[in-house]
Wavefront OBJ file of the C-alpha trace (Angstrom):
o trace
v 174.529 178.441 120.458
v 177.219 181.024 121.169
v 177.635 179.807 124.770
v 177.794 176.199 123.585
v 180.496 177.006 121.026
v 182.533 178.769 123.754
v 182.322 175.751 126.069
v 183.257 173.346 123.286
v 186.142 175.540 122.094
v 184.727 176.383 118.649
v 185.855 180.011 118.237
v 185.097 180.040 114.511
v 181.397 179.449 115.313
v 181.465 182.135 118.023
v 182.977 184.633 115.575
v 180.325 183.991 112.928
v 177.527 184.318 115.511
v 178.976 187.644 116.653
v 179.126 188.801 113.026
v 175.462 187.822 112.567
v 174.452 189.732 115.709
v 176.340 192.863 114.612
v 175.422 192.748 110.921
v 172.804 194.646 108.956
v 169.677 192.768 107.918
v 170.831 192.615 104.292
v 174.042 190.739 105.221
v 172.494 188.237 107.646
v 171.362 185.637 105.117
v 174.868 185.138 103.727
v 176.349 185.014 107.243
v 173.757 182.448 108.356
v 174.604 180.337 105.300
v 178.265 180.651 106.274
v 177.417 179.481 109.811
v 175.626 176.361 108.549
v 178.411 175.617 106.070
v 180.987 175.884 108.878
v 178.930 173.630 111.175
v 178.650 171.074 108.364
v 182.461 171.013 108.021
v 183.078 170.247 111.709
v 184.777 166.915 112.191
v 184.465 164.302 114.883
v 188.207 164.382 115.482
v 188.762 164.367 119.201
v 190.665 167.303 120.660
v 192.153 166.789 124.093
v 191.559 169.763 126.339
v 194.368 170.348 128.772
v 193.678 170.384 132.492
v 194.727 174.030 132.596
v 192.020 174.974 130.074
v 189.378 173.009 131.966
v 190.473 174.528 135.280
v 190.331 177.977 133.658
v 186.761 177.321 132.518
v 185.644 176.228 135.961
v 187.289 179.159 137.687
v 185.761 181.631 135.249
v 182.325 180.033 135.504
v 182.248 179.876 139.287
v 180.629 182.674 141.253
v 183.161 185.262 142.396
v 183.480 184.181 146.021
v 186.742 183.868 147.899
v 187.745 180.366 148.929
v 187.680 179.509 152.598
v 191.236 178.371 153.221
v 190.321 176.989 156.658
v 187.575 174.733 155.242
v 187.503 171.195 156.596
v 186.746 168.072 154.597
v 183.111 167.142 153.993
v 184.267 163.502 154.116
v 184.798 161.042 151.287
v 182.308 159.924 148.700
v 182.223 156.747 146.639
v 180.091 156.833 143.480
v 180.779 153.184 142.539
v 177.516 151.957 144.100
v 175.310 154.652 142.539
v 172.669 153.133 140.276
v 171.463 154.829 137.091
v 168.317 156.955 137.471
v 166.442 156.648 134.205
v 165.213 159.632 132.234
v 164.587 159.963 128.538
v 166.845 161.976 126.238
v 166.277 162.126 122.489
v 169.186 163.331 120.344
v 166.725 164.042 117.524
v 164.562 166.283 119.742
v 167.632 168.241 120.893
v 168.818 168.614 117.283
v 165.379 169.859 116.203
v 165.148 172.258 119.138
v 168.610 173.685 118.405
v 168.189 173.558 114.605
v 171.461 171.672 114.299
v 172.418 168.424 112.523
v 172.022 165.243 114.616
v 175.676 164.330 113.981
v 176.826 167.614 115.510
v 174.650 167.124 118.607
v 176.077 163.610 118.972
v 179.602 165.036 118.835
v 178.713 167.655 121.467
v 177.123 164.968 123.656
v 180.248 162.764 123.529
v 182.404 165.792 124.416
v 180.081 166.558 127.329
v 180.333 162.973 128.650
v 184.127 163.165 128.582
v 184.072 166.581 130.274
v 181.623 165.356 132.954
v 183.928 162.470 133.921
v 186.855 164.866 134.369
v 184.833 167.476 136.264
v 183.149 164.915 138.528
v 186.581 163.688 139.657
v 187.427 167.291 140.521
v 184.103 167.647 142.312
v 184.863 164.600 144.493
v 188.315 165.981 145.261
v 186.783 169.348 146.218
v 184.279 167.491 148.436
v 187.136 165.796 150.295
v 188.816 169.203 150.736
v 185.602 170.882 151.920
v 185.710 173.304 148.982
v 182.075 174.282 148.399
v 182.943 177.084 145.949
v 184.672 174.713 143.550
v 181.797 172.222 143.750
v 179.306 174.988 142.962
v 181.497 176.213 140.088
v 181.709 172.741 138.550
v 177.946 172.360 138.961
v 177.505 175.671 137.140
v 179.872 174.700 134.314
v 178.279 171.311 133.665
v 174.756 172.683 134.097
v 175.389 175.237 131.349
v 176.469 172.588 128.860
v 173.670 170.167 129.836
v 171.126 172.952 129.485
v 172.485 173.983 126.068
v 172.226 170.379 124.874
v 168.670 170.103 126.301
v 169.641 167.371 128.769
v 167.060 168.795 131.153
v 167.094 166.230 133.970
v 170.881 166.566 134.297
v 170.728 170.345 134.031
v 168.131 170.547 136.839
v 170.199 168.254 139.069
v 173.401 170.241 138.483
v 171.523 173.479 139.162
v 170.755 172.171 142.667
v 174.481 171.515 143.199
v 175.358 174.981 141.897
v 173.004 176.652 144.389
v 173.631 174.326 147.358
v 174.833 176.238 150.424
v 174.410 173.409 152.944
v 177.250 170.898 152.657
v 175.162 168.269 154.493
v 172.942 168.061 151.364
v 175.828 167.773 148.900
v 176.347 164.016 149.020
v 172.713 163.261 148.110
v 172.719 165.920 145.362
v 175.972 164.667 143.834
v 174.791 161.044 143.931
v 171.492 162.037 142.300
v 173.390 163.875 139.551
v 175.702 160.897 139.046
v 172.785 158.443 138.818
v 171.183 160.616 136.132
v 174.520 160.977 134.348
v 175.070 157.183 134.324
v 171.638 156.697 132.768
v 172.400 159.355 130.155
v 175.806 157.852 129.358
v 174.249 154.372 129.032
v 171.629 155.713 126.588
v 174.280 157.388 124.435
v 176.581 154.332 124.476
v 173.678 152.055 123.540
v 172.740 154.371 120.688
v 176.359 154.356 119.424
v 176.524 150.540 119.566
v 173.248 150.171 117.676
v 174.490 152.590 115.012
v 177.664 150.530 114.515
v 175.652 147.312 113.941
l 1 2 3 4 5 6 7 8 9 10 11 12 13 14 15 16 17 18 19 20 21 22 23 24 25 26 27 28 29 30 31 32 33 34 35 36 37 38 39 40 41 42 43 44 45 46 47 48 49 50 51 52 53 54 55 56 57 58 59 60 61 62 63 64 65 66 67 68 69 70 71 72 73 74 75 76 77 78 79 80 81 82 83 84 85 86 87 88 89 90 91 92 93 94 95 96 97 98 99 100 101 102 103 104 105 106 107 108 109 110 111 112 113 114 115 116 117 118 119 120 121 122 123 124 125 126 127 128 129 130 131 132 133 134 135 136 137 138 139 140 141 142 143 144 145 146 147 148 149 150 151 152 153 154 155 156 157 158 159 160 161 162 163 164 165 166 167 168 169 170 171 172 173 174 175 176 177 178 179 180 181 182 183 184 185 186 187 188 189 190 191 192 193 194 195 196 197
């Protein structure tokens, strides 16, 4: 929960979690109540994260390896023809597993979808520049969020990208991730449309 609140820029949640971890047993109940009250007050107002903040996250999440300045392009990749690869994701199951309200998980999921679109563009750019370190770092960043939200199929796919050392495998791994992501995004959009009706 602490890692998730860091990724989603919710420092107030992080602070309360740290207080809970460092508190005496007698004080924990009131701090836990404070945590749930704070989570309940979160809004669905969209906050635009600047590119600098997102770049900072990726750079800090990536393994500490120096970039190869002489790297050559891995080629170009077009994701327009990638078809969705179906897997099942239940918002309710994730909410139960994380002991969080469904509405909050839905908000986190929508933030993740927006973040994934931005980061995937950067991943494609890094692919064209032959920058394996950046691709691995983006895989690591997105995998962490997917894992925290219990989007297991996406998390597993991004983990393969994070650990990939052979650039000849990257195109297939990225297209697999994108197919899974498209399926996930379609499920969430369909759920949102049904809720509106």
